[in-house]
Structures are given as structure tokens and as C-alpha cells.
C-alpha positions, 0 to 999 in steps of 0.5 A: 521486478514489477514495473506497473504504473503507480502514483503517489499518495499518502502515509505509512502506518503499521498495517493491521493483521488481516483479522484486525484490518477494517474494510475499506468500505467502512467508515473506519476503513476510509479513515484509515486509508485517508490517514495512510494517504496523508502520511505518504504525502508527508514522507514524499515531501520530506524525500524519505524514500530517497532522491529520485524515488517516491512512496505510493499507497494503494488498495489491493482490489482482491484482498482490500488490503493496503500496499505500500511501494517505493517507486523510481520516479523516472522509470516507475520501477517498483524498488520495494513493496510491502506486502510482497507480491508473494504475500498478496498471491498467498492471501488471495489463495487462502481458503476461506478468503480473507474478508471483513 
């Protein structure tokens, strides 16, 4: 399992389909990212992921799509991730690549 260091951020909202996801550099994309971050903060405050775990939010640099992870606070081990590493790898290898 992936054990890269991650940090908690914001919110959980349904991830739009790639063709519907706003570019993270756009105003709409920044607003959506901020909304997700706020939601993740609320979920972590409520210990939604369980004792000793936290939810993190990041943007994949290649696809510019959101990534949600559940991470063990002590070991930083990634317990779960959406989308999965496999899905991210497949998206990166699409021809043509996903762009906004």
C-alpha cells in the first residue's frame, strides 16, 4: 500500500466525471477545491474516518483531478484512496490525455 506522506485538508463531495470536472486553475475549479477542503476538515473534526485515521484531499498533478485518502495518523499509511492508483495510472495513459 502507498505510504507517502500526506496532509489533511478538506471536504467530500461527489467527484465529477472527467468531462465534467472543472480545471483546477479556473475560478470554478478553485471554488470546488475549496469546498472539498472545507468538507474534509469537517469530517476530520467529527472523526468520520475512525479513531487514529484522517481524511486527506489533494490534486493529482498529472490529471488535475481530486484524490481523497484515508490515512493512518501514526504510520501515515494510506488505508484507502479514491480514485485508486490503478485508475490514476490508466487516466495518465489515455490517448488523448484528459484535459479541460
